[in-house]
PDB file of N, CA, C, O and CB in Angstrom:
ATOM      1  N   MET A   1     148.988 -74.523-227.552  1.00  0.00           N
ATOM      2  CA  MET A   1     148.001 -73.690-227.024  1.00  0.00           C
ATOM      3  C   MET A   1     146.170 -74.308-228.042  1.00  0.00           C
ATOM      4  O   MET A   1     145.074 -73.747-228.047  1.00  0.00           O
ATOM      5  CB  MET A   1     148.734 -71.734-227.418  1.00  0.00           C
ATOM      6  N   LEU A   2     146.673 -75.764-228.817  1.00  0.00           N
ATOM      7  CA  LEU A   2     145.522 -76.303-229.195  1.00  0.00           C
ATOM      8  C   LEU A   2     144.526 -76.303-227.747  1.00  0.00           C
ATOM      9  O   LEU A   2     143.521 -75.689-227.390  1.00  0.00           O
ATOM     10  CB  LEU A   2     145.861 -77.800-229.881  1.00  0.00           C
ATOM     11  N   PHE A   3     145.668 -77.652-226.983  1.00  0.00           N
ATOM     12  CA  PHE A   3     144.832 -77.215-225.971  1.00  0.00           C
ATOM     13  C   PHE A   3     143.994 -76.661-224.885  1.00  0.00           C
ATOM     14  O   PHE A   3     143.209 -77.121-224.056  1.00  0.00           O
ATOM     15  CB  PHE A   3     144.861 -77.301-225.927  1.00  0.00           C
ATOM     16  N   LYS A   4     144.703 -74.878-225.375  1.00  0.00           N
ATOM     17  CA  LYS A   4     143.330 -73.886-224.205  1.00  0.00           C
ATOM     18  C   LYS A   4     142.194 -74.132-224.985  1.00  0.00           C
ATOM     19  O   LYS A   4     141.091 -74.514-224.594  1.00  0.00           O
ATOM     20  CB  LYS A   4     143.449 -71.791-223.971  1.00  0.00           C
ATOM     21  N   PHE A   5     142.614 -73.842-226.285  1.00  0.00           N
ATOM     22  CA  PHE A   5     141.807 -73.933-227.020  1.00  0.00           C
ATOM     23  C   PHE A   5     140.669 -74.381-226.868  1.00  0.00           C
ATOM     24  O   PHE A   5     139.648 -73.781-226.532  1.00  0.00           O
ATOM     25  CB  PHE A   5     142.162 -74.300-227.670  1.00  0.00           C
ATOM     26  N   LEU A   6     140.843 -75.595-227.148  1.00  0.00           N
ATOM     27  CA  LEU A   6     140.042 -76.923-226.779  1.00  0.00           C
ATOM     28  C   LEU A   6     139.539 -76.617-225.867  1.00  0.00           C
ATOM     29  O   LEU A   6     138.446 -76.098-226.094  1.00  0.00           O
ATOM     30  CB  LEU A   6     140.630 -78.160-226.529  1.00  0.00           C
ATOM     31  N   ARG A   7     140.059 -76.740-223.886  1.00  0.00           N
ATOM     32  CA  ARG A   7     139.414 -76.368-223.304  1.00  0.00           C
ATOM     33  C   ARG A   7     137.938 -75.399-222.949  1.00  0.00           C
ATOM     34  O   ARG A   7     136.860 -75.773-222.488  1.00  0.00           O
ATOM     35  CB  ARG A   7     140.098 -76.314-223.121  1.00  0.00           C
ATOM     36  N   VAL A   8     138.373 -74.109-223.348  1.00  0.00           N
ATOM     37  CA  VAL A   8     138.110 -73.303-223.798  1.00  0.00           C
ATOM     38  C   VAL A   8     136.417 -73.428-224.345  1.00  0.00           C
ATOM     39  O   VAL A   8     135.385 -73.110-223.753  1.00  0.00           O
ATOM     40  CB  VAL A   8     139.165 -73.138-224.572  1.00  0.00           C
ATOM     41  N   LEU A   9     136.680 -74.189-226.100  1.00  0.00           N
ATOM     42  CA  LEU A   9     135.817 -74.661-225.970  1.00  0.00           C
ATOM     43  C   LEU A   9     135.103 -75.546-225.433  1.00  0.00           C
ATOM     44  O   LEU A   9     133.959 -75.497-225.886  1.00  0.00           O
ATOM     45  CB  LEU A   9     135.794 -74.666-226.437  1.00  0.00           C
ATOM     46  N   PHE A  10     135.194 -76.058-224.943  1.00  0.00           N
ATOM     47  CA  PHE A  10     134.848 -76.912-224.054  1.00  0.00           C
ATOM     48  C   PHE A  10     133.705 -76.770-222.469  1.00  0.00           C
ATOM     49  O   PHE A  10     132.630 -77.192-222.044  1.00  0.00           O
ATOM     50  CB  PHE A  10     136.133 -77.202-223.809  1.00  0.00           C
ATOM     51  N   ASP A  11     135.036 -75.731-222.008  1.00  0.00           N
ATOM     52  CA  ASP A  11     134.411 -74.198-220.832  1.00  0.00           C
ATOM     53  C   ASP A  11     132.552 -74.210-221.129  1.00  0.00           C
ATOM     54  O   ASP A  11     131.539 -74.703-220.632  1.00  0.00           O
ATOM     55  CB  ASP A  11     135.318 -71.938-221.667  1.00  0.00           C
ATOM     56  N   LEU A  12     132.879 -73.490-222.049  1.00  0.00           N
ATOM     57  CA  LEU A  12     131.589 -73.061-223.264  1.00  0.00           C
ATOM     58  C   LEU A  12     130.713 -73.761-224.058  1.00  0.00           C
ATOM     59  O   LEU A  12     129.773 -73.192-224.613  1.00  0.00           O
ATOM     60  CB  LEU A  12     132.024 -72.463-224.270  1.00  0.00           C
ATOM     61  N   ALA A  13     130.907 -74.840-224.159  1.00  0.00           N
ATOM     62  CA  ALA A  13     129.271 -75.489-223.730  1.00  0.00           C
ATOM     63  C   ALA A  13     128.918 -76.510-222.694  1.00  0.00           C
ATOM     64  O   ALA A  13     128.049 -77.376-222.791  1.00  0.00           O
ATOM     65  CB  ALA A  13     128.669 -76.206-224.885  1.00  0.00           C
ATOM     66  N   LEU A  14     129.878 -76.235-221.495  1.00  0.00           N
ATOM     67  CA  LEU A  14     129.536 -77.117-220.662  1.00  0.00           C
ATOM     68  C   LEU A  14     128.732 -75.298-220.536  1.00  0.00           C
ATOM     69  O   LEU A  14     127.786 -75.591-221.268  1.00  0.00           O
ATOM     70  CB  LEU A  14     130.724 -78.236-219.481  1.00  0.00           C
ATOM     71  N   LEU A  15     128.407 -73.537-220.115  1.00  0.00           N
ATOM     72  CA  LEU A  15     127.897 -73.129-220.097  1.00  0.00           C
ATOM     73  C   LEU A  15     126.725 -73.695-220.122  1.00  0.00           C
ATOM     74  O   LEU A  15     125.902 -74.054-219.279  1.00  0.00           O
ATOM     75  CB  LEU A  15     128.241 -72.573-220.521  1.00  0.00           C
ATOM     76  N   LEU A  16     126.829 -73.705-221.476  1.00  0.00           N
ATOM     77  CA  LEU A  16     125.560 -73.566-222.743  1.00  0.00           C
ATOM     78  C   LEU A  16     124.847 -74.076-222.312  1.00  0.00           C
ATOM     79  O   LEU A  16     123.848 -73.534-221.837  1.00  0.00           O
ATOM     80  CB  LEU A  16     125.566 -74.057-224.130  1.00  0.00           C
ATOM     81  N   LEU A  17     125.119 -75.682-222.292  1.00  0.00           N
ATOM     82  CA  LEU A  17     124.810 -76.535-221.127  1.00  0.00           C
ATOM     83  C   LEU A  17     123.212 -76.270-220.157  1.00  0.00           C
ATOM     84  O   LEU A  17     121.995 -76.308-220.340  1.00  0.00           O
ATOM     85  CB  LEU A  17     126.161 -76.252-220.147  1.00  0.00           C
ATOM     86  N   GLU A  18     124.048 -76.040-219.244  1.00  0.00           N
ATOM     87  CA  GLU A  18     123.466 -75.480-217.919  1.00  0.00           C
ATOM     88  C   GLU A  18     122.537 -74.116-218.733  1.00  0.00           C
ATOM     89  O   GLU A  18     121.366 -74.474-218.859  1.00  0.00           O
ATOM     90  CB  GLU A  18     124.956 -74.907-216.566  1.00  0.00           C
ATOM     91  N   VAL A  19     122.668 -73.324-219.044  1.00  0.00           N
ATOM     92  CA  VAL A  19     121.999 -71.845-218.992  1.00  0.00           C
ATOM     93  C   VAL A  19     120.769 -72.497-219.258  1.00  0.00           C
ATOM     94  O   VAL A  19     119.789 -72.428-218.515  1.00  0.00           O
ATOM     95  CB  VAL A  19     122.493 -70.512-220.133  1.00  0.00           C
ATOM     96  N   TYR A  20     120.867 -73.620-221.143  1.00  0.00           N
ATOM     97  CA  TYR A  20     119.847 -74.251-221.660  1.00  0.00           C
ATOM     98  C   TYR A  20     119.178 -74.980-220.115  1.00  0.00           C
ATOM     99  O   TYR A  20     118.133 -74.454-219.735  1.00  0.00           O
ATOM    100  CB  TYR A  20     120.417 -75.336-222.975  1.00  0.00           C
ATOM    101  N   LEU A  21     119.625 -75.914-219.413  1.00  0.00           N
ATOM    102  CA  LEU A  21     118.664 -76.932-218.688  1.00  0.00           C
ATOM    103  C   LEU A  21     118.594 -75.940-217.711  1.00  0.00           C
ATOM    104  O   LEU A  21     117.891 -76.463-216.847  1.00  0.00           O
ATOM    105  CB  LEU A  21     119.154 -78.565-218.207  1.00  0.00           C
ATOM    106  N   SER A  22     119.015 -74.392-217.173  1.00  0.00           N
ATOM    107  CA  SER A  22     117.873 -74.282-216.202  1.00  0.00           C
ATOM    108  C   SER A  22     116.852 -73.249-217.211  1.00  0.00           C
ATOM    109  O   SER A  22     115.665 -73.401-216.923  1.00  0.00           O
ATOM    110  CB  SER A  22     118.426 -73.530-214.482  1.00  0.00           C
ATOM    111  N   VAL A  23     117.082 -72.297-218.262  1.00  0.00           N
ATOM    112  CA  VAL A  23     115.573 -72.659-219.001  1.00  0.00           C
ATOM    113  C   VAL A  23     114.928 -73.115-218.451  1.00  0.00           C
ATOM    114  O   VAL A  23     114.055 -72.998-217.591  1.00  0.00           O
ATOM    115  CB  VAL A  23     115.377 -73.379-219.984  1.00  0.00           C
ATOM    116  N   PHE A  24     115.493 -73.795-219.101  1.00  0.00           N
ATOM    117  CA  PHE A  24     114.272 -75.279-219.543  1.00  0.00           C
ATOM    118  C   PHE A  24     113.282 -75.973-218.171  1.00  0.00           C
ATOM    119  O   PHE A  24     112.247 -76.593-217.928  1.00  0.00           O
ATOM    120  CB  PHE A  24     115.480 -76.977-220.173  1.00  0.00           C
ATOM    121  N   GLU A  25     114.341 -75.408-217.616  1.00  0.00           N
ATOM    122  CA  GLU A  25     113.539 -76.130-215.719  1.00  0.00           C
ATOM    123  C   GLU A  25     112.518 -74.250-215.354  1.00  0.00           C
ATOM    124  O   GLU A  25     111.360 -73.832-215.367  1.00  0.00           O
ATOM    125  CB  GLU A  25     115.867 -76.599-213.532  1.00  0.00           C
ATOM    126  N   ALA A  26     113.297 -73.956-215.203  1.00  0.00           N
ATOM    127  CA  ALA A  26     112.343 -72.512-215.047  1.00  0.00           C
ATOM    128  C   ALA A  26     110.870 -72.335-215.985  1.00  0.00           C
ATOM    129  O   ALA A  26     109.838 -71.823-215.550  1.00  0.00           O
ATOM    130  CB  ALA A  26     113.402 -71.132-215.591  1.00  0.00           C
ATOM    131  N   LEU A  27     111.075 -72.930-217.460  1.00  0.00           N
ATOM    132  CA  LEU A  27     109.307 -73.225-218.232  1.00  0.00           C
ATOM    133  C   LEU A  27     108.893 -74.227-217.771  1.00  0.00           C
ATOM    134  O   LEU A  27     107.691 -74.191-217.509  1.00  0.00           O
ATOM    135  CB  LEU A  27     109.056 -73.512-219.881  1.00  0.00           C
ATOM    136  N   PHE A  28     109.832 -75.900-217.376  1.00  0.00           N
ATOM    137  CA  PHE A  28     109.100 -76.691-217.075  1.00  0.00           C
ATOM    138  C   PHE A  28     108.299 -76.412-215.536  1.00  0.00           C
ATOM    139  O   PHE A  28     107.384 -77.093-215.073  1.00  0.00           O
ATOM    140  CB  PHE A  28     109.874 -77.808-217.250  1.00  0.00           C
ATOM    141  N   ARG A  29     108.986 -75.123-214.876  1.00  0.00           N
ATOM    142  CA  ARG A  29     107.935 -75.060-213.190  1.00  0.00           C
ATOM    143  C   ARG A  29     107.146 -74.156-213.667  1.00  0.00           C
ATOM    144  O   ARG A  29     105.995 -74.569-213.532  1.00  0.00           O
ATOM    145  CB  ARG A  29     108.669 -74.446-211.450  1.00  0.00           C
ATOM    146  N   SER A  30     107.168 -72.921-214.257  1.00  0.00           N
ATOM    147  CA  SER A  30     105.825 -72.345-214.676  1.00  0.00           C
ATOM    148  C   SER A  30     104.613 -73.115-215.185  1.00  0.00           C
ATOM    149  O   SER A  30     103.466 -72.712-215.381  1.00  0.00           O
ATOM    150  CB  SER A  30     106.076 -71.499-215.648  1.00  0.00           C
ATOM    151  N   VAL A  31     105.060 -74.121-215.322  1.00  0.00           N
ATOM    152  CA  VAL A  31     103.613 -75.075-215.816  1.00  0.00           C
ATOM    153  C   VAL A  31     103.214 -75.995-215.102  1.00  0.00           C
ATOM    154  O   VAL A  31     102.067 -76.250-214.737  1.00  0.00           O
ATOM    155  CB  VAL A  31     103.668 -75.837-217.036  1.00  0.00           C
ATOM    156  N   VAL A  32     104.502 -76.690-214.818  1.00  0.00           N
ATOM    157  CA  VAL A  32     103.692 -78.175-213.798  1.00  0.00           C
ATOM    158  C   VAL A  32     105.295 -77.872-212.276  1.00  0.00           C
ATOM    159  O   VAL A  32     106.469 -78.230-212.189  1.00  0.00           O
ATOM    160  CB  VAL A  32     103.862 -80.855-215.286  1.00  0.00           C
ATOM    161  N   PRO A  33     104.234 -76.958-211.314  1.00  0.00           N
ATOM    162  CA  PRO A  33     104.533 -76.432-209.433  1.00  0.00           C
ATOM    163  C   PRO A  33     104.850 -77.409-208.741  1.00  0.00           C
ATOM    164  O   PRO A  33     104.151 -78.413-208.605  1.00  0.00           O
ATOM    165  CB  PRO A  33     103.249 -75.831-208.470  1.00  0.00           C
ATOM    166  N   ARG A  34     106.070 -77.193-208.169  1.00  0.00           N
ATOM    167  CA  ARG A  34     106.374 -78.297-207.315  1.00  0.00           C
ATOM    168  C   ARG A  34     105.133 -78.642-206.156  1.00  0.00           C
ATOM    169  O   ARG A  34     104.256 -77.835-205.848  1.00  0.00           O
ATOM    170  CB  ARG A  34     107.791 -77.914-206.597  1.00  0.00           C
ATOM    171  N   ARG A  35     105.358 -80.874-205.252  1.00  0.00           N
ATOM    172  CA  ARG A  35     104.715 -80.618-204.665  1.00  0.00           C
ATOM    173  C   ARG A  35     105.171 -79.961-202.949  1.00  0.00           C
ATOM    174  O   ARG A  35     106.133 -80.022-202.184  1.00  0.00           O
ATOM    175  CB  ARG A  35     104.073 -81.627-204.946  1.00  0.00           C
ATOM    176  N   ARG A  36     103.630 -79.264-202.993  1.00  0.00           N
ATOM    177  CA  ARG A  36     104.167 -78.697-201.949  1.00  0.00           C
ATOM    178  C   ARG A  36     104.297 -79.786-200.284  1.00  0.00           C
ATOM    179  O   ARG A  36     103.627 -80.807-200.128  1.00  0.00           O
ATOM    180  CB  ARG A  36     103.190 -77.343-201.873  1.00  0.00           C
ATOM    181  N   ARG A  37     104.722 -79.554-199.837  1.00  0.00           N
ATOM    182  CA  ARG A  37     105.058 -80.233-198.688  1.00  0.00           C
ATOM    183  C   ARG A  37     104.103 -80.450-197.665  1.00  0.00           C
ATOM    184  O   ARG A  37     103.027 -80.241-198.224  1.00  0.00           O
ATOM    185  CB  ARG A  37     106.026 -79.662-198.169  1.00  0.00           C
ATOM    186  N   SER A  38     103.877 -80.758-196.452  1.00  0.00           N
ATOM    187  CA  SER A  38     102.997 -81.127-195.213  1.00  0.00           C
ATOM    188  C   SER A  38     104.081 -81.072-194.066  1.00  0.00           C
ATOM    189  O   SER A  38     105.060 -81.718-193.691  1.00  0.00           O
ATOM    190  CB  SER A  38     102.197 -82.737-195.335  1.00  0.00           C
ATOM    191  N   LEU A  39     103.047 -79.438-193.559  1.00  0.00           N
ATOM    192  CA  LEU A  39     104.308 -78.889-192.495  1.00  0.00           C
ATOM    193  C   LEU A  39     103.643 -79.947-191.126  1.00  0.00           C
ATOM    194  O   LEU A  39     104.047 -79.791-189.974  1.00  0.00           O
ATOM    195  CB  LEU A  39     104.291 -76.585-192.066  1.00  0.00           C
ATOM    196  N   ARG A  40     102.708 -80.880-191.452  1.00  0.00           N
ATOM    197  CA  ARG A  40     101.975 -81.392-190.327  1.00  0.00           C
ATOM    198  C   ARG A  40     103.261 -82.492-189.701  1.00  0.00           C
ATOM    199  O   ARG A  40     104.110 -83.114-190.340  1.00  0.00           O
ATOM    200  CB  ARG A  40     100.330 -82.198-190.881  1.00  0.00           C
ATOM    201  N   GLY A  41     103.010 -82.436-188.198  1.00  0.00           N
ATOM    202  CA  GLY A  41     104.182 -82.698-187.751  1.00  0.00           C
ATOM    203  C   GLY A  41     106.281 -81.620-187.464  1.00  0.00           C
ATOM    204  O   GLY A  41     107.469 -81.830-187.221  1.00  0.00           O
ATOM    205  N   GLU A  42     105.709 -81.011-187.630  1.00  0.00           N
ATOM    206  CA  GLU A  42     107.537 -79.714-188.199  1.00  0.00           C
ATOM    207  C   GLU A  42     106.960 -78.567-187.713  1.00  0.00           C
ATOM    208  O   GLU A  42     105.748 -78.354-187.669  1.00  0.00           O
ATOM    209  CB  GLU A  42     108.140 -79.271-190.443  1.00  0.00           C
ATOM    210  N   VAL A  43     107.991 -77.696-187.282  1.00  0.00           N
ATOM    211  CA  VAL A  43     108.219 -77.369-186.075  1.00  0.00           C
ATOM    212  C   VAL A  43     108.629 -75.938-188.234  1.00  0.00           C
ATOM    213  O   VAL A  43     109.246 -76.078-189.290  1.00  0.00           O
ATOM    214  CB  VAL A  43     109.544 -78.531-184.333  1.00  0.00           C
ATOM    215  N   ALA A  44     108.102 -75.298-187.833  1.00  0.00           N
ATOM    216  CA  ALA A  44     107.966 -74.142-188.343  1.00  0.00           C
ATOM    217  C   ALA A  44     107.525 -72.249-187.842  1.00  0.00           C
ATOM    218  O   ALA A  44     106.616 -71.526-187.435  1.00  0.00           O
ATOM    219  CB  ALA A  44     107.228 -74.680-189.051  1.00  0.00           C
ATOM    220  N   LEU A  45     108.921 -72.272-188.253  1.00  0.00           N
ATOM    221  CA  LEU A  45     109.753 -70.958-187.376  1.00  0.00           C
ATOM    222  C   LEU A  45     108.845 -69.311-188.748  1.00  0.00           C
ATOM    223  O   LEU A  45     109.564 -69.044-189.711  1.00  0.00           O
ATOM    224  CB  LEU A  45     112.608 -71.305-187.630  1.00  0.00           C
ATOM    225  N   VAL A  46     107.958 -68.778-188.684  1.00  0.00           N
ATOM    226  CA  VAL A  46     107.606 -67.837-188.984  1.00  0.00           C
ATOM    227  C   VAL A  46     107.922 -65.598-188.537  1.00  0.00           C
ATOM    228  O   VAL A  46     107.340 -64.739-187.875  1.00  0.00           O
ATOM    229  CB  VAL A  46     106.600 -68.550-188.766  1.00  0.00           C
ATOM    230  N   THR A  47     109.020 -65.672-189.327  1.00  0.00           N
ATOM    231  CA  THR A  47     110.292 -64.832-188.488  1.00  0.00           C
ATOM    232  C   THR A  47     109.008 -63.299-189.112  1.00  0.00           C
ATOM    233  O   THR A  47     108.067 -63.606-189.845  1.00  0.00           O
ATOM    234  CB  THR A  47     112.763 -65.017-189.439  1.00  0.00           C
ATOM    235  N   GLY A  48     109.138 -62.359-188.837  1.00  0.00           N
ATOM    236  CA  GLY A  48     108.050 -60.646-189.127  1.00  0.00           C
ATOM    237  C   GLY A  48     106.203 -61.630-188.998  1.00  0.00           C
ATOM    238  O   GLY A  48     105.411 -62.115-189.806  1.00  0.00           O
ATOM    239  N   ALA A  49     106.254 -61.535-188.083  1.00  0.00           N
ATOM    240  CA  ALA A  49     105.178 -62.440-187.345  1.00  0.00           C
ATOM    241  C   ALA A  49     104.250 -61.264-186.382  1.00  0.00           C
ATOM    242  O   ALA A  49     103.157 -61.702-186.026  1.00  0.00           O
ATOM    243  CB  ALA A  49     106.082 -63.796-186.220  1.00  0.00           C
ATOM    244  N   GLY A  50     104.568 -59.863-185.942  1.00  0.00           N
ATOM    245  CA  GLY A  50     103.754 -59.285-185.701  1.00  0.00           C
ATOM    246  C   GLY A  50     103.205 -58.048-186.553  1.00  0.00           C
ATOM    247  O   GLY A  50     102.496 -57.112-186.183  1.00  0.00           O
ATOM    248  N   HIS A  51     103.765 -58.340-187.844  1.00  0.00           N
ATOM    249  CA  HIS A  51     102.191 -57.308-188.964  1.00  0.00           C
ATOM    250  C   HIS A  51     102.210 -58.074-190.206  1.00  0.00           C
ATOM    251  O   HIS A  51     102.836 -59.134-190.207  1.00  0.00           O
ATOM    252  CB  HIS A  51     102.533 -55.156-189.621  1.00  0.00           C
ATOM    253  N   GLY A  52     101.354 -57.517-191.717  1.00  0.00           N
ATOM    254  CA  GLY A  52     101.308 -57.954-192.691  1.00  0.00           C
ATOM    255  C   GLY A  52     101.653 -59.792-192.368  1.00  0.00           C
ATOM    256  O   GLY A  52     101.528 -60.687-191.532  1.00  0.00           O
ATOM    257  N   ILE A  53     102.139 -59.484-193.679  1.00  0.00           N
ATOM    258  CA  ILE A  53     101.476 -61.112-194.459  1.00  0.00           C
ATOM    259  C   ILE A  53     102.742 -61.737-193.342  1.00  0.00           C
ATOM    260  O   ILE A  53     103.506 -62.601-193.770  1.00  0.00           O
ATOM    261  CB  ILE A  53     101.760 -61.556-196.947  1.00  0.00           C
ATOM    262  N   GLY A  54     102.800 -61.521-192.736  1.00  0.00           N
ATOM    263  CA  GLY A  54     103.937 -62.855-191.606  1.00  0.00           C
ATOM    264  C   GLY A  54     103.203 -63.275-190.506  1.00  0.00           C
ATOM    265  O   GLY A  54     103.413 -64.259-189.796  1.00  0.00           O
ATOM    266  N   ARG A  55     102.016 -62.152-190.401  1.00  0.00           N
ATOM    267  CA  ARG A  55     101.480 -62.587-189.217  1.00  0.00           C
ATOM    268  C   ARG A  55     100.063 -62.766-189.464  1.00  0.00           C
ATOM    269  O   ARG A  55      99.257 -62.758-188.534  1.00  0.00           O
ATOM    270  CB  ARG A  55     101.755 -61.683-188.109  1.00  0.00           C
ATOM    271  N   GLU A  56      99.710 -62.933-190.720  1.00  0.00           N
ATOM    272  CA  GLU A  56      98.535 -63.464-192.159  1.00  0.00           C
ATOM    273  C   GLU A  56      98.875 -65.581-191.493  1.00  0.00           C
ATOM    274  O   GLU A  56      98.340 -66.473-190.835  1.00  0.00           O
ATOM    275  CB  GLU A  56      99.666 -62.792-194.891  1.00  0.00           C
ATOM    276  N   PHE A  57      99.762 -65.364-192.075  1.00  0.00           N
ATOM    277  CA  PHE A  57     100.559 -66.564-192.240  1.00  0.00           C
ATOM    278  C   PHE A  57     100.779 -67.316-191.237  1.00  0.00           C
ATOM    279  O   PHE A  57     100.875 -68.537-191.365  1.00  0.00           O
ATOM    280  CB  PHE A  57     101.667 -66.351-192.679  1.00  0.00           C
ATOM    281  N   ALA A  58     100.905 -66.623-189.945  1.00  0.00           N
ATOM    282  CA  ALA A  58     101.465 -66.910-188.941  1.00  0.00           C
ATOM    283  C   ALA A  58      99.824 -67.727-188.304  1.00  0.00           C
ATOM    284  O   ALA A  58      99.736 -68.917-188.000  1.00  0.00           O
ATOM    285  CB  ALA A  58     102.299 -65.462-188.172  1.00  0.00           C
ATOM    286  N   LEU A  59      98.869 -66.875-188.248  1.00  0.00           N
ATOM    287  CA  LEU A  59      97.012 -67.045-188.387  1.00  0.00           C
ATOM    288  C   LEU A  59      97.344 -68.139-188.800  1.00  0.00           C
ATOM    289  O   LEU A  59      97.597 -69.097-188.070  1.00  0.00           O
ATOM    290  CB  LEU A  59      95.826 -66.077-189.460  1.00  0.00           C
ATOM    291  N   GLN A  60      97.400 -68.140-190.489  1.00  0.00           N
ATOM    292  CA  GLN A  60      96.506 -69.826-190.863  1.00  0.00           C
ATOM    293  C   GLN A  60      97.166 -70.453-190.340  1.00  0.00           C
ATOM    294  O   GLN A  60      96.738 -70.637-189.201  1.00  0.00           O
ATOM    295  CB  GLN A  60      96.290 -70.574-192.332  1.00  0.00           C
ATOM    296  N   VAL A  61      98.403 -71.136-190.595  1.00  0.00           N
ATOM    297  CA  VAL A  61      99.183 -71.902-189.646  1.00  0.00           C
ATOM    298  C   VAL A  61      99.176 -72.444-188.277  1.00  0.00           C
ATOM    299  O   VAL A  61      99.642 -73.408-187.669  1.00  0.00           O
ATOM    300  CB  VAL A  61      99.941 -71.417-189.598  1.00  0.00           C
ATOM    301  N   ARG A  62      98.472 -71.445-188.065  1.00  0.00           N
ATOM    302  CA  ARG A  62      97.697 -71.928-185.861  1.00  0.00           C
ATOM    303  C   ARG A  62      96.199 -72.811-186.962  1.00  0.00           C
ATOM    304  O   ARG A  62      95.704 -73.933-187.071  1.00  0.00           O
ATOM    305  CB  ARG A  62      96.623 -69.304-183.990  1.00  0.00           C
ATOM    306  N   ILE A  63      96.012 -71.427-187.559  1.00  0.00           N
ATOM    307  CA  ILE A  63      94.339 -72.439-187.829  1.00  0.00           C
ATOM    308  C   ILE A  63      95.081 -73.493-188.799  1.00  0.00           C
ATOM    309  O   ILE A  63      95.840 -74.127-188.067  1.00  0.00           O
ATOM    310  CB  ILE A  63      92.581 -71.382-188.924  1.00  0.00           C
ATOM    311  N   GLY A  64      95.142 -73.741-189.506  1.00  0.00           N
ATOM    312  CA  GLY A  64      95.760 -75.079-190.177  1.00  0.00           C
ATOM    313  C   GLY A  64      95.986 -76.197-189.806  1.00  0.00           C
ATOM    314  O   GLY A  64      95.438 -77.215-190.229  1.00  0.00           O
ATOM    315  N   PHE A  65      97.481 -76.063-188.313  1.00  0.00           N
ATOM    316  CA  PHE A  65      97.563 -77.369-188.319  1.00  0.00           C
ATOM    317  C   PHE A  65      97.077 -77.592-186.426  1.00  0.00           C
ATOM    318  O   PHE A  65      97.074 -78.709-185.908  1.00  0.00           O
ATOM    319  CB  PHE A  65      99.313 -77.901-188.966  1.00  0.00           C
ATOM    320  N   GLY A  66      96.739 -76.414-185.717  1.00  0.00           N
ATOM    321  CA  GLY A  66      96.400 -76.390-184.412  1.00  0.00           C
ATOM    322  C   GLY A  66      97.384 -75.585-183.776  1.00  0.00           C
ATOM    323  O   GLY A  66      96.871 -74.483-183.580  1.00  0.00           O
ATOM    324  N   ASN A  67      98.129 -75.603-183.513  1.00  0.00           N
ATOM    325  CA  ASN A  67      99.048 -74.987-182.641  1.00  0.00           C
ATOM    326  C   ASN A  67     100.557 -74.114-183.261  1.00  0.00           C
ATOM    327  O   ASN A  67     101.258 -74.633-184.130  1.00  0.00           O
ATOM    328  CB  ASN A  67      99.419 -76.209-181.736  1.00  0.00           C
ATOM    329  N   ALA A  68     100.893 -72.690-182.626  1.00  0.00           N
ATOM    330  CA  ALA A  68     101.961 -72.538-183.137  1.00  0.00           C
ATOM    331  C   ALA A  68     102.926 -71.795-182.137  1.00  0.00           C
ATOM    332  O   ALA A  68     104.083 -71.540-182.471  1.00  0.00           O
ATOM    333  CB  ALA A  68     101.736 -71.943-184.345  1.00  0.00           C
TER     334      ALA A  68
END
């Protein structure tokens, strides 16, 4: 009985730690954004490039990197 209680307490502590770290990471990322990765030399597949935001993004990738 005591073992089950300690196991539940341990699992609860791990859950709270994970929630705390997730909230901390979200707050940190709202202040310090991730570094952008260059697409130079990579293949980029833009879905939905027929119209709207996908088309605009595909055009920007083409302008920025020369071929698409």
